[in-house]
N, C-alpha and C positions, 0 to 999 in steps of 0.2 A: 834484267833478262833471266829467265829460268834456265835450268840445266836441260840439255837435249835429252830426248827419250832414249831408252835402252837401245832400240833399233837404230836410231840416228847415230848414237855413239859408235855402234858397230860399223856402220857405213863409213864414218869419219876415220875410224882406226884403220880399216882396210885401205882406204885411200892414202893415209899417211904412210903405211907400210908398203905400199905399192903392190898389193896382192888382191885377189878376188875376195869379195865378201862372201862368207859362208851362209848357208841357209839353215835355219833351225829345223830340227826334225830328225827322224830315224834314217839310218843308212839303209837304202833299199837292198843292198847286197848281203844283209845279215839275217836272212831267214824270214819266215812269215811274219808280217807286222803284228805287233800286239797293240791293242787300244785300251787305255784306261778310261773307264766310264764312272762318273760320280753322280750321286743323287740320293734322294729320299725314297725309301721303299713305299710304294702305294699298294702293291699286291704281289704276292709270290706264291708259286705252286712248285711241285717237283720239276716242272718242265719250263716254266716261264717266270720272268720277273719284270715287273713294271715299276718304273721310277719316275720321279720328277727331277729334272736336272736343275742345277743352280740357276740357269737362265729361265726356268719356268716351263720348259717343254716336257712333254710326256714321252717316254721312250720304253719300248718293250723289247726284251732280248730273250733268246733261247738259253736255257741252262743245260749245259752238256751233261750226259748221264754220269760222267766221272767227276763232275765239279765238286769242289769242297768249299766250305765257308768257315770263317772264324769270327766269333763274337764273345771274346774273353776265353773261349775254348773252341775246339773243333765242333761244329754243329752241321746238321743237314741244311742245305740252302733253303728248303721249304719251311724250316723252323725259325727263320729270321723274323723278328717282329716288324709289323707294319709301323712305319714312322722312323725306323733307324736309318742312319746315314751310311751309305755303302760306297766303297771303291771297288770296282770290278775289273778283272782282266779279261778282255774279250779278244777272240781270234776270228778267223774266217770272215774277213772284211768287217770286223768289229761287231758282229751280230750274235756270236755264240760265246757265252761266259763259261770259263772253267775255274775261276777262283774269285771268291768274294771275301772282303774284309769289312766288317760292320762296326761303326762307332769307334774305329781304331784311332788311338792317339799315341804320341811319343813325347816323353817328358825328359828334356836334356838341359842340364845346367849345373850350377854350383850349390851345394847344400848350405842353407843359411841356418835352419833350425829343424829339430826333430822332436815331436811330442807324441805321447801315448805309450801304452804298455802292450796292448794286443794289436789293434788296428793303429798304425802309425800315420801321423800327419807330417809331411815334409814340405817345408817352404824352400823354394829354389830361386836363385838369381839366374835367369835365362839369358842374360846379356843386355846391353843397352838398347837393343832394337826390339826385345821381346818382353822385358820387364820381369816382374816376379810372378811365380806360379806356385800354387799349392796343390799337392797330390796326396792321395790317401793310399797307403799300402795295406790291403786287407791282411789279417793274420795268416790266412791260408797261403799267401804269396810271400810273406816276409822272409821265411827261411831260404827260399830259392833266390830272392833278391840279395839277401845279405851274404850268401856264399860268394856271389859275384861282386859284391860291394863290401869288402871286409873293413874298409875305413869309413864307416857309416857315421861321419861327424862333420860339423861345419867346416867349410873351406875346401872340401874334396868334391870331385866331380861325380855326377849321378846321371844315368841314362837308362830309361826303362820304357817298355811298350805296354800299353793297356787299353782300356776302353773309357769312353765318356759315358757317365751314368748319373742322371739327376743333376746335371750341371757341374759335376765334379769329375776329376780325372782319377781313375783307379789304376795303379801300377801293378802289373801282373807278371811280366816277364823281364828279366834283365836283357838289355839290348847290347851290352858289352861287358867285358871284365873291367872293373874300375881301375883307372891308372893309379899307380902307387904314390903319386906326388900331389901336393896341393895344386889347385887350379891356377894359382898365380906363378908357379915355378915350372913352366913347360920346358922340357929338355931342348937344347939348341939343335938346329938341323945339322946333318953330317957335313964334314969339311968340304967334300966334293960337292960343289953347288949343282943341285939337280936341275936348275933352270936352264942349263946348257943342253940338256937332253931333249930329243925330239918328242919323247913321250915319258911321262912320269907315272910311276906305279904307287898305289896306296889303297886306301879304303874309301868307298863311296857309301854314304848313309842317306837317310831321308829325314824330313821334318814335316810336321803338320801345320807349320806356321805360314805356309804359302796359301794363296787363294785356292779355292776348291778345285778348279780345273786348270790351274797354272802349270805351264811347263817351264822349268828353270832351275837354277842352282844358286846356292849361297857358297861363296868362295872365301877362304881365310885371308889370303894375301892381297887384299885390296889397298889401294892408296888411301891413307888416313884422311887426306884433304878431300878426296873424292867422296868418301862415305860420311865424313864428319864423325868418325868413330875412333877414339883414342886407343881402343882395344884391338883394332884391326892390325894385320901384319904380323901375326904370331902363328908359327907352325913348326913342327919338328921334321916336316917332310921336305924342306928345301925347295918350296914352291917359288916360282917367279911372281913378281908383282903384276897384277892386272887391274883394269878399271871396270866399273860397272858397264855392262853392255858388251863385254868381250864374249866370244863364242868358244865354248869348250867342246872338243871332241871327246866324248866319254865312251869308253869301251868296257863292258862287263866281261871280264876275263872268264867267268864261269859259264856264260851262255854264248859268248862271242857276238853279242849284239852291241851295236854302236849307234850313237846319235850325236848330233850337234845340239848343245844345250846352252842357252844364254845365261850369263851371270846376272842375276837380278837382285841379289841381296848380299849383305855382308855376313860372312861365316865366322865371325870372331870367336864364337863359342866352340864350333866344330874344330877350329884350329888349336884348341887347348887339349884335345884328346890325342895323345901320342900312343894309340893302341893299334892292334892288328885285326884284320878280318880273317877268319879261318874257313870261309866258305870255299870249297873245292881246292883250296891250297892256302898257304899262309901268306898274307900280303906283307909288304914292307910297312913300317910304322908310319902312322899319320893319316888323318882324314883329308883327302884332297878335294872332295866336293861333297856338299850336303844338298841332295836333290829334293825337289817337290815330289809328293807321293805319285803323281801321274807320270812324271819323267822316270822315277825309280821303277815303277811297275812296267812301263813300256820298254825298259831296258832288261826286263826279265827278273827284277828283284822281287823277293817275297817280303812283305811288310813285317811279318813277325820274326823274320830272321835278322832284320836290322841293318845288314850291310852286304856288300859284295866286293870282291877283289876287282879293282878298276885300274885302268890306265887313262890318262888324259893327255891331250895335245891341244893346240890352238886351232879353232875352226876357221 
């Protein structure tokens, strides 16, 4: 017999705990809903963008006069190339776009090797669920990245944002300040066990390893037997153990937006980052959720900023 689906696990957990099962999706009381729209650009003008969604449908959206776009740098939306893959933030019933990210990728893992003198080629271990990944750091971006990653050597963590170009990942922006310890020596959680709190504060980040339109989160403190991952269950944030299928109430402290987000993956790499987010304030240490790009954007997150201060509770 196979394992039950994520949705089925959530129903069973709610029944076992004697509470109502939550419903995935945004909290209707936290402002005008944002909609994340993904697809390949078929046509774009200063006022309209037409895409093909991952499901093969064609969709046309209005570009707001104040809209901005990022494709390795800030560009005018009308200058985005046909054929690029975009994630857009839309409002007004999901029909008006005000922010576009094109070919955006995030590269998070442990440094295995570094080669090159000007353009650097970095091989990363992105964890047992994501395998190895090779990223190129162009010379023009190397200074900015190495200022935020001073321990640029094997065994230390790396986290950068960039673009996909010609089948390769180019790292252009540091997503975080590098933790000062090797990836295998994560600081222990604080003595006061945070799992007893109704809500836990920390950092929410995003990863591009989810399916293109998936709404969900990777969570560090999953039961190892549940995930089959010997690296699960590591975090300096004092998180409680959960199972796949649990529903997290995620609140973006910076925008006051909230949503119920299902735990769909193991966040064992995210759990090794004992860092802080400094968007709108300084968060407590530790990554408490790694969101899919769509969930992150619908909670008001900016992809190239890399994180937002968050609080989580059980949905």
